[in-house]
C-alpha positions in Angstrom: 15.7 -58.8 11.0 17.5 -55.9 12.7 19.5 -53.0 11.8 23.2 -54.1 12.5 23.2 -50.8 13.8 21.5 -52.0 16.7 23.5 -54.7 17.3 26.7 -52.1 17.1 25.7 -49.3 19.0 22.7 -50.7 21.2 23.6 -54.3 22.1 22.3 -53.7 26.0 18.7 -52.7 24.4 19.3 -55.4 21.9 19.9 -58.1 25.1 17.3 -56.6 27.2 14.2 -57.1 24.2 15.7 -60.7 24.3 15.3 -61.5 27.6 12.2 -60.0 27.7 10.8 -62.4 25.6 12.5 -65.1 27.4 14.9 -65.8 24.3 18.2 -66.5 26.5 19.5 -68.4 23.7 19.5 -65.4 21.6 22.0 -63.6 23.8 25.0 -65.8 22.6 24.3 -64.9 19.0 24.3 -61.3 19.6 27.7 -61.4 21.1 28.9 -63.6 18.1 27.2 -61.2 15.7 29.1 -58.3 17.6 32.3 -59.8 17.1 31.8 -60.8 13.4 30.9 -57.2 13.1 33.9 -56.0 15.0 35.8 -58.1 12.6 33.9 -57.1 9.8 34.6 -53.3 10.5 38.3 -53.9 11.1 38.9 -56.2 7.8 37.3 -53.4 5.6 39.7 -51.0 7.3 42.6 -53.0 6.5 41.3 -53.6 3.1 41.1 -49.7 2.3 44.6 -49.3 4.1 45.8 -51.7 1.5 44.1 -50.2 -1.4 45.8 -47.0 -0.7 49.0 -48.2 -0.3 48.8 -50.4 -3.8 47.5 -46.7 -5.3 50.5 -44.9 -3.9 52.6 -47.7 -5.5 51.3 -47.5 -8.6 51.6 -43.7 -8.5 55.6 -44.8 -7.8 55.8 -47.2 -10.6 54.2 -44.3 -13.2 56.8 -42.1 -12.1 59.7 -44.5 -12.4 58.6 -45.2 -15.8 58.0 -42.0 -17.1 62.0 -41.7 -15.6 63.6 -44.4 -17.4 63.6 -46.2 -14.4 62.9 -49.8 -13.4 60.0 -50.3 -11.3 60.3 -54.0 -10.5 60.1 -54.0 -6.9 57.1 -51.7 -6.3 55.2 -54.1 -9.1 56.0 -57.0 -6.9 54.6 -55.1 -4.1 51.9 -54.1 -5.6 50.8 -57.4 -6.7 51.2 -58.9 -3.3 48.8 -56.2 -2.0 46.4 -57.3 -4.5 46.6 -61.0 -3.7 46.2 -59.6 -0.1 43.0 -58.0 -0.6 42.0 -60.4 -2.8 42.2 -62.8 0.2 40.6 -60.6 2.5 38.0 -59.7 0.3 36.9 -63.5 0.3 37.1 -63.7 4.0 34.9 -60.6 4.0 32.3 -62.3 1.8 32.3 -64.9 4.3 31.6 -63.3 7.2 29.5 -61.1 5.9 27.1 -63.8 4.9 27.9 -65.5 8.4 26.6 -62.3 10.1 23.4 -61.9 7.7 22.5 -65.6 9.0 23.1 -64.9 12.6 20.8 -61.9 12.4 18.3 -63.7 10.5 18.1 -65.8 14.1 17.0 -63.2 16.0 13.1 -62.2 17.0 11.7 -59.1 17.0 12.0 -56.6 20.0 8.4 -56.4 21.6 6.9 -52.7 21.8 6.7 -51.1 25.1 2.6 -51.6 25.5 3.2 -55.4 25.2 3.0 -57.1 28.9 6.4 -59.0 29.7 6.3 -62.7 30.7 4.7 -65.6 29.3 1.2 -66.9 28.0 -0.3 -66.5 32.0 0.6 -62.9 31.3 -1.7 -62.5 28.1 -4.2 -59.8 29.2 -8.0 -59.8 27.6 -8.3 -56.2 26.4 -12.0 -56.6 25.5 -14.8 -59.1 24.8 -18.1 -59.1 22.6 -21.1 -61.5 23.0 -22.2 -63.6 25.8 -20.6 -67.0 25.5 -23.2 -70.0 25.6 -23.5 -72.1 28.4 -26.1 -74.4 30.2 -27.5 -77.0 28.1 -25.3 -79.4 26.7 -23.7 -78.9 23.1 -22.2 -81.6 20.9 -18.8 -80.4 20.0 -18.4 -79.3 16.2 -16.9 -82.9 14.9 -20.0 -84.8 16.3 -22.4 -82.0 14.5 -20.9 -81.9 11.1 -21.0 -85.3 11.2 -24.2 -85.7 11.8 -25.6 -83.5 9.2 -23.1 -85.0 6.3 -21.3 -81.5 6.5 -18.0 -82.7 7.1 -16.5 -86.2 6.7 -13.1 -87.1 8.4 -12.9 -90.7 7.6 -12.6 -89.7 3.9 -10.2 -86.9 4.4 -8.2 -89.3 6.5 -8.0 -91.8 3.7 -7.4 -89.6 0.9 -4.6 -88.0 2.4 -4.2 -88.7 5.9 -4.7 -87.3 9.5 -5.5 -83.6 9.6 -7.3 -83.0 6.5 -10.7 -82.9 6.1 -13.3 -83.1 3.7 -16.5 -80.5 3.4 -19.4 -81.8 1.6 -22.8 -80.7 0.2 -23.8 -78.1 2.6 -21.1 -78.3 4.4 -18.3 -77.0 1.1 -21.2 -74.3 0.7 -20.7 -73.1 4.0 -17.0 -72.8 2.9 -17.2 -70.7 0.0 -19.9 -68.6 1.8 -17.8 -67.5 4.3 -14.8 -66.8 1.7 -17.5 -64.7 -0.1 -18.7 -63.2 3.0 -15.3 -62.1 4.5 -13.7 -61.2 0.7 -17.1 -58.7 0.4 -16.7 -57.4 3.7 -13.0 -56.7 3.3 -13.0 -55.1 0.0 -16.2 -53.4 -0.1 -16.3 -51.9 3.9 -12.9 -52.0 4.6 -11.4 -50.7 1.2 -8.5 -53.4 0.9 -7.5 -54.6 -2.4 -8.3 -58.1 -3.3 -5.5 -60.4 -4.7 -5.1 -63.8 -5.9 -1.9 -65.2 -5.1 0.3 -68.4 -5.8 0.3 -71.4 -3.0 3.8 -72.4 -4.2 6.6 -69.3 -3.4 10.5 -69.6 -3.0 12.7 -69.6 -0.2 13.3 -65.7 -0.8 9.5 -65.0 -0.1 9.8 -67.5 3.1 12.6 -65.8 4.5 11.2 -61.9 3.6 8.1 -62.9 6.1 10.4 -64.9 8.7 8.9 -68.4 8.2 12.4 -69.4 7.3 15.0 -70.4 8.4 13.4 -70.3 12.0 10.3 -72.6 11.2 11.4 -75.0 8.1 10.5 -78.1 9.8 6.6 -76.7 10.0 6.7 -75.9 6.1 6.0 -78.4 3.1 8.7 -78.2 1.1 8.6 -79.3 -2.7 11.1 -82.0 -3.4 13.8 -81.5 -5.7 13.2 -77.6 -5.6 13.2 -74.9 -3.4 10.0 -73.9 -3.3 7.4 -74.4 -0.5 3.5 -74.8 0.2 2.5 -71.2 1.7 1.4 -71.7 5.6 -0.6 -68.5 5.1 -1.3 -65.8 2.2 0.8 -63.5 4.7 3.9 -65.0 2.4 3.0 -63.8 -0.8 1.1 -60.5 -0.1 3.9 -59.2 1.6 6.3 -60.2 -0.8 4.5 -58.2 -3.3 6.5 -55.2 -3.6 9.5 -56.8 -2.1 12.8 -55.0 -3.1 10.8 -52.0 -4.3 10.7 -48.3 -3.4 6.9 -46.7 -2.7 5.9 -43.3 -2.7 5.1 -42.0 1.2 2.1 -41.3 -0.9 0.9 -44.2 -1.8 1.0 -45.9 2.0 -1.2 -47.4 3.6 -1.3 -50.2 1.3 -4.2 -52.7 2.0 -4.4 -56.3 0.9 -6.7 -59.1 1.2 -6.8 -62.7 -0.4 -8.3 -65.8 0.3 -5.5 -68.9 0.0 -5.6 -72.5 0.8 -2.7 -72.7 3.9 -0.6 -75.7 4.6 1.0 -76.3 8.0 3.2 -79.7 9.3 2.2 -78.6 12.7 5.4 -80.1 13.8 5.3 -81.4 17.3 1.9 -80.7 17.8 1.0 -84.6 18.9 -1.9 -84.2 21.8 -2.7 -80.4 21.1 -6.3 -80.0 20.3 -6.0 -82.3 17.0 -9.4 -83.3 17.1 -11.8 -82.2 14.4 -10.9 -79.1 13.3 -8.9 -77.4 15.7 -5.5 -78.2 14.5 -5.5 -79.6 10.3 -2.5 -79.3 8.0 -4.5 -77.8 5.0 -6.8 -75.1 5.9 -8.5 -72.2 3.8 -7.9 -68.3 5.1 -8.9 -64.8 4.4 -5.7 -62.6 5.1 -5.1 -58.8 5.5 -1.9 -57.5 5.3 -1.2 -54.0 5.6 1.9 -51.7 4.6 2.3 -48.5 6.3 4.9 -45.4 8.0 6.8 -46.2 11.2 4.9 -43.2 12.9 1.1 -44.9 12.0 2.0 -48.8 12.3 0.3 -48.7 16.1 -2.7 -46.9 15.0 -3.0 -49.4 11.8 -3.0 -52.6 14.0 -5.9 -51.2 16.0 -7.6 -50.3 12.3 -6.9 -54.2 11.2 -8.0 -55.7 14.3 -11.5 -54.0 14.1 -11.9 -55.6 10.3 -11.3 -58.9 11.7 -13.3 -58.3 14.7 -16.1 -57.3 12.5 -16.4 -60.5 10.6 -17.0 -62.4 14.1 -19.9 -59.6 14.9 -21.2 -60.6 11.8 -21.7 -64.3 12.4 -22.9 -63.4 16.2 -19.7 -65.2 17.5 -18.9 -64.2 21.1 -15.3 -63.3 21.2 -12.6 -61.7 23.2 -9.2 -59.6 22.3 -6.2 -60.9 23.7 -2.8 -59.3 23.9 0.0 -61.6 24.1 2.6 -60.9 26.7 6.4 -60.8 25.1 7.0 -64.2 25.8 4.0 -65.7 24.1 4.3 -63.0 20.7 5.2 -64.8 18.0 9.0 -64.7 16.7 8.6 -62.0 13.7 6.2 -59.8 15.3 6.6 -56.6 17.9 2.8 -56.1 19.3 -0.2 -59.1 18.5 -3.7 -59.2 19.6 -5.1 -62.6 19.3 -9.1 -63.1 18.6 -10.5 -65.9 20.2 -14.1 -67.4 19.8 -15.6 -69.5 22.5 -16.7 -72.6 21.3 -18.7 -74.4 23.9 -19.0 -77.9 22.4 -15.5 -78.2 23.2 -15.7 -75.7 26.2 -12.7 -73.5 24.6 -11.6 -70.4 23.4 -10.4 -71.0 20.0 -7.8 -68.6 18.3 -9.2 -67.6 14.9 -6.8 -64.6 14.3 -3.6 -63.4 15.3 -3.4 -59.5 14.1 0.0 -58.3 14.3 2.3 -55.2 14.3 5.9 -56.5 12.5 7.2 -52.8 12.7 10.3 -52.8 10.1 11.5 -56.7 10.7 10.0 -57.9 8.1 10.4 -54.9 5.9 14.1 -55.3 6.4 14.5 -58.8 5.3 12.1 -58.4 2.1 14.0 -54.7 1.5 10.5 -53.0 0.9 10.8 -49.2 1.7 9.2 -46.3 0.9 10.7 -42.8 -0.3 9.4 -39.8 2.1 7.4 -37.0 0.5 9.5 -34.4 2.4 12.8 -35.8 0.8 15.7 -37.7 2.3 16.6 -41.3 2.3 14.4 -44.2 1.5 12.7 -45.6 4.7 11.7 -49.2 5.8 8.1 -49.7 5.7 5.9 -51.1 8.7 4.2 -54.4 7.7 1.1 -55.4 9.5 -0.9 -58.6 8.9 -4.0 -60.8 10.6 -6.4 -63.6 9.7 -9.9 -62.0 8.5 -10.6 -64.6 9.4 -9.3 -68.2 9.4 -12.3 -70.9 8.4 -11.8 -74.1 10.4 -12.2 -72.5 13.9 -14.5 -70.6 12.6 -16.5 -73.5 11.2 -15.9 -75.3 14.7 -17.5 -72.3 16.8 -20.0 -71.7 14.4 -21.7 -74.9 14.6 -21.4 -75.0 18.2 -22.5 -71.6 19.3 -25.3 -71.4 16.8 -26.7 -75.2 17.8 -30.4 -75.5 18.2 -32.4 -77.8 20.3 -33.7 -79.9 17.3 -29.9 -80.5 16.3 -30.1 -77.9 13.3 -27.8 -75.3 13.2 -28.8 -71.5 12.8 -27.5 -69.5 9.8 -26.5 -66.0 11.0 -28.5 -63.3 8.8 -25.0 -62.3 7.0 -24.0 -65.5 6.1 -27.5 -66.9 5.1 -27.5 -64.7 1.9 -24.6 -66.4 0.6 -25.5 -69.7 1.8 -29.4 -69.7 0.5 -30.1 -71.1 3.7 -31.2 -70.4 7.3 -30.5 -73.7 9.1 -27.6 -76.0 8.6 -29.9 -79.6 9.1 
């Protein structure tokens, strides 16, 4: 969410930021916000003028009454002013509600280091490992089915397409990945582990900017204004909603395991086979609160934490800086981590690590009190997957597939799984 002063004092920069994103439909929204803000300020001034006039009349009424004079005419004027003030206050409340709703529709402005353009302008900033090439590798859905790790058919029977059953060593693999990732992030990277609810209210979803923009992609509870979380980012970021922290408490770092739920509306035909796009999946989330001055550095740190898991799993990957038109609605700067899956012949996004600047903090009203004093400031929020399981499992099964059809388990994971091979 943008500061209203951005609309009022830096409207050209705001328009330029929307154009850079390719969000040209937001330009008319900005103009509407400017119109409403102008009306709001003029109306506030009119209300104050009428209140001042009413106060002056009240003093005159008092003077007349002390002098034994009638003041019926002045009292009538005062009542008329009171009615007009009440009417203007009602209109003002409606306009302020409209203005708040409009500001929620505007995406964040990307930072200067983000390249302009669409997906074709995304840039690889670094890579690790060597993608497997040459001999034919089975896709993960064939490997998982053959080894009895994944039951796609029964997942669809129980819940519908896009839902998966892991069984036997496959179920243990999911649990082992969770334990490995949480142990690394808590012990090595000093995140506080949080166990979060998977059902949240509308205010929480609005705070992290899933709502109102992406409501059609969310699973909502019928007859209740509650939602299944699409990511643990939502409850983790909202932990300190409407609170003021001390600067000395920053940065704050949280990690959580959760199930995640996404309808994936409009995803028909987009890599829907196997584990590439499912409606329910498990993920480890990383969230950080920091000061504005250090959020750029904190993004690099958080991204490195997610990369560490890929290295422990011995999976080749690349770090991609997203261009402005491909950057998510709430993000100002995003790195995607992509792991190569040789069976499907694609780079799979397994994590997005983003700096949201103060965009989410304004919506959720998360502030900190500077050590040197002064007014509270909004924190900067960051998050990333550390990592998401389905595509990691897909990449792991395909990259570590052996000639005999088994799958080698990386050493860092085998101590959790209790097995060196999946066979």
